[in-house]
C-alpha angles and dihedrals in degrees: 000000000000092000090050092052091048091053090050092057090065093066128076091234102043097164093053093045092048092050091049092048092047092050091048091048091048092051091047092048091048093050092047093048091046092051091047092049091048092052091047092048091048092051091047093050091047090052092046091051092049096045099066091047091052092046092051094043093054097061091041091055091049 
């Protein structure tokens, strides 16, 4: 955040520029975190779907 504030001082409207940068950073962070959580949830659901099949297939093979 310190680097962001330093960059804002270079502009004639620092408050406006800082708010725009912060909103852009927040939206980027939200989209990144959402995509990461989606991929994690998908991998977890795939593992959960595979696990019962593997558990049932093992006793059937025996």
